[in-house]
C-alpha positions in Angstrom: 52.3 11.7 18.1 50.5 10.9 21.4 50.8 7.8 23.8 47.4 6.1 22.3 49.1 5.9 19.1 51.5 4.1 19.9 51.4 0.6 18.6 51.6 -2.4 21.6 51.2 -6.5 21.2 48.7 -7.9 23.5 49.8 -10.8 25.2 47.6 -13.2 22.9 49.3 -11.5 20.2 47.7 -9.2 18.2 48.8 -6.1 17.2 46.8 -2.7 18.5 47.4 0.5 19.8 46.6 2.2 23.6 43.8 4.1 21.8 40.8 2.2 23.2 42.0 3.3 26.4 41.7 6.9 25.5 39.5 8.6 28.3 40.7 6.1 30.7 43.1 7.0 33.3 46.2 4.5 33.2 48.2 2.7 35.8 50.8 0.6 33.4 53.0 -1.3 35.0 56.4 -3.1 34.2 55.8 -6.4 35.3 57.8 -10.0 35.9 56.5 -13.8 37.5 59.6 -14.8 39.9 60.6 -11.4 41.6 60.2 -10.2 45.4 57.4 -7.7 44.2 55.1 -10.5 42.2 53.1 -10.1 44.8 51.8 -6.7 43.4 49.8 -8.9 40.5 47.2 -9.4 43.9 46.9 -5.4 45.1 46.8 -4.7 41.1 44.2 -6.4 40.1 41.9 -5.3 43.8 42.1 -2.0 42.5 41.7 -2.7 38.6 38.3 -4.5 40.5 37.3 -1.7 42.8 38.5 1.5 39.9 37.4 0.0 36.1 33.5 0.8 36.8 35.7 4.9 37.4 37.5 5.2 34.2 40.8 2.6 35.7 42.5 0.7 33.5 45.4 -1.0 34.9 48.0 -2.6 32.1 50.9 -5.0 33.0 54.2 -5.0 30.7 56.2 -8.3 31.6 59.6 -7.6 30.9 62.6 -9.7 31.9 64.7 -7.2 31.8 65.6 -7.4 36.0 67.6 -10.1 36.8 66.2 -12.4 34.2 62.5 -12.4 36.3 60.3 -12.9 33.1 61.5 -15.8 31.8 58.4 -17.7 30.1 56.9 -16.8 27.1 53.5 -14.9 26.7 51.2 -17.9 27.1 53.3 -19.0 30.3 53.2 -15.4 31.5 48.7 -15.2 31.4 48.6 -18.4 32.6 50.3 -17.9 35.8 49.0 -14.5 36.4 45.5 -15.9 35.6 45.8 -18.4 38.0 48.0 -17.4 40.9 46.1 -14.2 41.1 43.0 -14.1 38.6 44.6 -11.0 36.4 41.6 -10.3 34.2 43.2 -6.6 33.5 45.2 -6.4 30.2 48.4 -8.2 30.0 50.8 -7.4 27.1 53.2 -9.5 25.3 56.8 -9.2 27.0 59.1 -5.6 25.8 61.9 -4.3 27.0 61.6 -1.2 29.3 65.1 0.6 29.3 68.2 0.5 26.7 68.9 0.3 23.6 65.4 -1.7 22.6 63.8 -0.2 24.7 59.6 0.2 23.4 58.8 3.4 21.9 55.7 2.8 24.9 58.5 3.3 27.4 60.7 5.8 25.5 57.5 7.9 25.9 56.2 7.5 29.4 59.6 8.2 30.6 60.4 11.2 28.3 56.8 12.4 29.2 57.0 11.9 33.5 57.1 15.1 35.4 60.2 16.6 35.9 62.8 14.1 37.6 60.8 11.6 37.1 62.5 10.4 33.9 65.3 8.3 34.4 65.4 4.2 33.8 63.1 1.7 35.0 64.8 0.3 38.1 62.9 -2.5 38.8 60.1 -4.9 37.6 56.8 -2.8 39.1 57.3 0.2 38.7 53.9 2.3 37.6 53.2 5.5 35.1 50.1 7.4 35.6 48.4 8.4 32.8 45.2 10.7 32.9 41.9 10.8 30.3 44.3 13.1 28.5 46.6 10.9 28.2 49.2 13.0 29.8 51.8 11.0 32.4 51.4 12.5 35.8 52.5 10.2 37.7 55.6 8.2 37.7 55.4 5.4 40.8 58.4 3.7 42.7 58.6 0.0 42.4 58.3 -0.7 46.0 55.0 1.5 46.3 52.2 -1.3 46.8 49.4 -1.0 45.1 46.9 -0.6 48.3 49.3 2.5 48.7 48.0 4.2 45.7 44.6 4.4 46.5 45.2 8.8 47.0 47.7 8.8 44.5 44.7 7.6 42.2 41.0 8.7 43.5 41.6 12.6 42.5 42.5 11.4 38.0 38.7 9.1 38.5 
């Protein structure tokens, strides 16, 4: 099974897979609305706007596992992101990224990350870069700001 076969749920509750993103460069991020890193939503939106015509899609997966910094419902999360950061990139239902209930997507991302990058997710806004062929090519530290990602993303566009 590849990344495009993994079942996910959109923030509006629709069951789907990542198949519609096949052929795109994906930046997959576990997000939170009440975190010191939450302002990264602005930079993620800017990356999405700048590079979406060249094939980049940012995918946000809210997660409440880190200091309960994403306590809201999906509706509250979507409204917060749109109202405060103008987020138009795809958001998905809240998931776990670590532990026994880790979502299959994050199990896949961690197990397919480049050598040495397969450890547990350390905090909100950890990022995974997936190339057009569905290969996990880079794991990016949560503290790395989206505006610092240009040189990492550009070669894959």
